[in-house]
C-alpha positions in Angstrom: -16.8 3.0 22.2 -16.4 2.1 18.5 -13.0 2.2 17.2 -12.5 3.7 13.6 -11.2 0.8 11.2 -8.6 2.2 8.7 -8.3 0.5 5.2 -5.3 -1.2 3.7 -5.2 -2.3 0.2 -2.8 -5.2 -1.0 -2.4 -5.0 -4.7 -0.6 -7.7 -6.5 -1.4 -9.8 -9.6 -0.5 -13.0 -7.8 -3.5 -14.4 -5.8 -1.2 -16.4 -3.4 0.8 -13.2 -2.3 -2.3 -11.1 -1.7 -3.7 -13.9 0.4 -0.5 -14.6 2.4 0.0 -10.8 3.2 -3.7 -10.5 4.1 -3.3 -13.3 6.5 -0.1 -12.0 8.0 -1.7 -8.6 8.7 -5.0 -9.7 10.2 -4.0 -9.4 13.8 -3.2 -5.7 13.5 -5.7 -3.6 15.5 -7.8 -1.0 13.8 -7.3 -2.0 10.2 -9.5 -3.7 7.7 -7.6 -5.3 4.8 -8.8 -5.5 1.1 -7.0 -7.5 -1.5 -6.8 -6.9 -5.3 -5.3 -8.8 -8.1 -6.4 -6.0 -10.6 -5.0 -2.6 -9.9 -8.0 -0.9 -11.8 -10.5 -2.4 -9.4 -8.3 -1.5 -6.4 -8.2 2.1 -7.7 -12.0 2.2 -8.0 -12.3 0.8 -4.4 -9.6 3.4 -3.1 -11.5 6.4 -4.9 -14.8 5.4 -3.4 -13.2 5.0 0.1 -10.2 7.5 -0.1 -10.7 9.1 3.1 -10.7 5.8 5.2 -7.6 4.3 3.4 -4.3 4.9 5.4 -2.1 2.5 3.3 -1.7 1.0 -0.1 0.7 -1.8 -0.7 1.4 -2.5 -4.3 3.6 -4.7 -6.5 5.8 -3.0 -9.0 5.2 -5.1 -12.1 1.7 -6.0 -12.9 0.3 -6.8 -16.3 -2.3 -4.2 -16.7 -0.9 -1.2 -14.8 2.6 -0.5 -13.4 2.8 -0.4 -9.7 4.4 3.1 -9.8 1.8 4.5 -11.9 -1.0 3.0 -10.0 0.5 4.6 -6.7 0.7 8.1 -8.5 -3.0 7.8 -9.3 -3.7 6.9 -5.7 -1.8 9.9 -4.5 -3.5 12.3 -6.8 -6.9 11.3 -5.0 -5.5 11.4 -1.7 -2.0 12.8 -1.0 -2.1 11.8 2.8 -2.5 8.0 2.1 0.7 6.1 2.7 2.2 3.9 0.0 4.6 1.0 0.1 6.0 -0.4 -3.2 7.3 -4.1 -3.3 9.1 -6.0 -6.0 11.3 -8.8 -6.5 13.2 -6.9 -9.1 16.2 -4.5 -8.8 15.2 -1.1 -9.0 17.5 1.4 -10.5 15.2 3.7 -12.2 14.9 7.5 -12.3 11.2 7.3 -12.2 11.3 5.4 -8.8 13.7 8.0 -7.5 11.7 11.0 -8.8 8.4 9.4 -7.2 10.2 8.7 -3.8 11.5 12.3 -3.6 7.9 13.6 -4.6 6.3 11.4 -1.7 4.4 9.2 -4.2 6.3 6.3 -2.8 6.4 6.4 0.8 8.2 3.1 1.5 9.6 0.0 -0.3 10.2 -3.6 0.3 12.2 -6.1 -1.6 10.6 -9.5 -2.4 10.9 -12.1 -0.9 9.4 -10.2 2.0 9.7 -11.6 5.5 6.2 -11.4 7.1 7.6 -9.7 10.3 9.0 -7.0 8.1 5.6 -6.5 6.4 3.9 -6.4 9.7 6.4 -3.9 11.0 6.2 -1.6 8.0 2.3 -1.5 8.2 2.4 -0.8 12.0 4.9 2.0 11.3 2.9 3.6 8.7 -0.5 3.3 10.7 1.3 5.1 13.6 2.7 7.8 11.2 -0.7 8.3 9.6 -2.6 8.7 12.7 0.1 11.2 14.0 -0.1 13.2 10.9 -3.9 13.4 11.1 -3.4 14.9 14.6 -1.1 17.6 13.5 
C-alpha cells in the first residue's frame, strides 16, 4: 500500500534555518519537506501543489514579503492548510492578533526554537489536518 505524502514548506530568508529545520523534521512519517529562502518562489510552489500541502512554516520578517502577508496569500489559495509563524522578535501587533482570530495564523513559535518543539508542533498539525479531512 502506498502512503500519501503530505507536503510541508519551511520559508525563511536564512538558509541555515531552513536546512536545520528540514533536517529536524526528516524523520516524521508521511511528510515531504520543501525549503525556500524566497517567499514568492514558495508561494508559486504552494499554488501548484496546494491540495497536497498540510503545513506552511514561515518566518515573520523576510526582506521581500512579510511572513504574515505571505500566510494570508497561502490561506486565500487553500483555507484548510495549517500555518505556523515564527520570529525572534516580540509580537504586539494588531494585524497578528487579527490574523490569528481569522485563522490565517494557526500557530506561533518564538525563536530561538527548540527542535523538539518544532517536531511536536508539526506532528500536532499533521494529526489535526488529517482529522479535519475526515470530518
